[in-house]
C-alpha positions as CSV (number, residue, x, y, z in Angstrom):
1,M,105.5,106.8,113.4
2,R,108.4,108.2,111.7
3,K,110.8,106.0,113.3
4,Y,108.7,103.0,111.8
5,F,108.6,104.2,108.5
6,L,112.4,105.1,108.6
7,A,112.8,101.3,109.2
8,G,110.8,100.4,106.5
9,F,112.5,102.6,104.2
10,L,116.1,101.0,105.3
11,W,114.4,97.6,105.0
12,E,113.6,98.2,101.4
13,V,117.1,99.4,100.5
14,L,118.6,96.4,102.1
15,R,116.2,93.8,100.7
16,F,116.6,95.4,97.2
17,S,120.4,95.3,97.6
18,L,120.7,92.0,98.9
19,L,118.3,90.5,96.4
20,F,119.8,92.3,93.4
21,F,123.5,91.4,94.1
22,L,122.5,87.6,95.0
23,A,120.4,87.0,92.3
24,Q,122.3,89.0,89.8
25,K,124.8,85.9,89.5
26,Q,121.9,83.7,88.2
27,A,119.7,85.7,85.7
28,E,120.2,88.8,83.6
29,N,120.3,92.1,85.3
30,S,117.2,93.6,83.4
31,F,115.2,90.5,84.5
32,I,116.3,91.1,88.1
33,L,115.3,94.8,88.1
34,W,112.0,94.1,86.5
35,I,111.3,91.4,89.2
36,L,112.5,93.8,92.0
37,S,111.1,97.2,90.7
38,Q,108.2,97.2,93.3
39,Q,110.7,97.5,95.9
40,L,111.9,100.5,94.6
41,V,108.4,102.0,94.9
42,L,107.7,101.1,98.3
43,F,111.3,102.6,99.0
44,Y,110.0,106.1,97.8
45,I,106.7,105.6,99.5
46,Y,108.3,105.1,103.0
47,L,110.3,108.3,102.2
48,F,107.1,110.3,101.7
49,L,105.4,108.5,104.7
50,C,108.4,109.5,106.8
51,Y,108.5,113.1,105.4
52,N,104.7,114.1,106.1
53,T,102.5,111.1,107.5
54,N,99.5,113.3,107.7
55,K,99.7,114.3,104.1
56,Y,100.4,111.2,102.7
57,C,98.6,108.7,105.0
58,H,96.7,107.0,102.2
59,Y,100.1,105.7,101.1
60,M,100.3,103.2,103.9
61,K,97.6,101.2,101.8
62,I,99.9,101.1,98.8
63,V,102.7,99.8,101.2
64,I,100.3,97.1,102.4
65,A,99.3,96.1,98.8
66,G,103.1,95.9,97.8
67,K,104.1,93.8,100.7
68,A,101.2,91.4,100.1
69,L,102.1,91.1,96.5
70,G,105.7,90.6,97.3
71,I,104.9,87.9,100.0
72,F,102.7,86.0,97.5
73,T,105.2,86.0,94.8
74,G,107.9,85.2,97.3
75,I,105.8,82.0,98.3
76,I,105.4,80.9,94.8
77,Y,109.0,81.3,94.3
78,L,110.0,79.4,97.5
79,T,107.8,76.6,96.9
80,K,109.4,76.3,93.2
81,M,112.8,76.4,94.9
82,V,111.9,73.7,97.4
83,F,110.0,71.3,95.2
84,I,111.2,71.7,91.7
85,T,114.6,73.2,91.4
86,Q,116.0,71.8,94.4
87,H,118.1,74.9,95.3
88,L,120.7,74.9,98.4
89,F,119.5,74.8,101.9
90,F,121.1,78.2,102.2
91,E,119.1,79.9,99.4
92,V,115.7,78.4,100.8
93,I,116.6,79.6,104.4
94,F,117.7,83.1,102.9
95,T,114.4,83.4,100.9
96,A,112.4,82.2,103.9
97,N,113.8,84.8,106.2
98,I,113.0,87.9,103.8
99,L,109.4,86.3,103.3
100,L,109.1,86.3,107.1
101,V,110.6,89.9,107.8
102,D,108.2,91.1,105.0
103,T,105.2,89.2,106.6
104,I,105.9,91.0,110.1
105,I,106.2,94.2,108.2
106,M,102.9,93.8,106.2
107,L,101.2,93.0,109.6
108,F,102.7,95.7,111.4
109,M,101.6,98.4,108.6
110,I,98.2,96.8,108.9
111,Y,98.2,97.6,112.6
112,L,99.5,101.1,112.1
113,T,96.9,101.9,109.2
114,K,94.0,100.7,111.3
115,K,95.3,102.4,114.3
116,Y,96.1,105.7,112.2
117,F,92.5,106.0,110.6
118,T,90.7,105.0,113.8
119,N,92.4,108.0,115.5
120,L,91.9,110.1,112.6
121,S,88.1,109.3,112.5
122,R,88.0,110.2,116.0
123,E,89.3,113.9,115.4
């Protein structure tokens, strides 16, 4: 499972970096950090899970909740981009791709969590 958590860790670093540097041009830095701060928390949770899954196994639920929150707010932002502010096609596609990857990761984390706790209860 470590390789999955390491991949999640790398995705959070990449996602935070991309969103921070791209959005930095459009808004004040402190506002962007406030919006993206949940990504920094997920970054550390993935590190804990990678370090010792058995000890920090309940953190998997926090990752799912953080991803769900990010997807929910991302859908609101994407809807606003498309219907209200009329952003460029590239910006809409970029945001949609990030939401797609986050959704896939969230679904995979739900699967891993369910599998992990089912195996744990059998033991």
